[in-house]
N, C-alpha and C positions, 0 to 999 in steps of 0.2 A: 621331586619325590622319586625315589628309585622304583622302577617297575618290578613287580613281583612275578616269579615264575610259577607260583602255586596259587590256585584259587582258594577262597575261604573254605569251600567244600572239601577240597583236597587236604587242606590243613587239618580240618576236623577228622578226616579219615586217618591221617598220620597219627594224630593224637589218640584216636581210638585204638590204633594198633599197639601203641605203647601201653594203654590201659589193659589190653588183652594179654600183655606179657612180653612183647618184643622189646629188646633192649634199646635204650636211647642211642647208643653208639651205632648199632646196626641200622636203625631207622635213619639216622643222620647220614650215614654212608650211602645207604640205598637211594635216598632222595637228594643227595648233593647239598645238604645244608649243614651249618655248624650247630654245635650243641647250644650255643647262645641263642641262635635263631629258634631252635626247638623250644627252649624254655621261655623265650619271649612270646611265642605262639601259645604256649601252654598257659601263661598268665593272662593272655588276652581271650583265648577261645576255650580254655580248659573247662570241661563239663558241659559244653554246649552240644545240642543235637541240631538236626537240619531245621526243625521248626523254630528253635530259638535264633538260629542264624538268620532265617528269613525275617523274623520279627525285628532283629537288630538292623538289618538292611533297610527295612521299611521305615524304621524310626530315624535312621541317618538321612534317608531321602527326604523325609518330612522336615527334619531340622534344616537341611540344606535349602529346601524350598522356602521355609519361613525366614530364616536368618540371612542367608547369602543372597538369594534372588530378590527378596523383598525386604530390605533392611528397615523400611519405614514402618513395617508392621510392629506393633507393640507386643511385648511378651508379657503374658499374665504369669507372674511368679508367686501366686498365692498358694 
């Protein structure tokens, strides 16, 4: 997997700048990203705030622990 240069918090700040009125072209140039990358971020993180990001990270960590580290554990899918 390719290592990212921007943290998820930085990505959210970039997306908030666009919501505040800065153009996508200017943001992409300023942060050294392509417009495709920007729109990929927007589809993944668009509309999130810091609390939602924290909750998402917690859920990912819990999923990783349950599924990857202990695959013998049964999943309750009810």
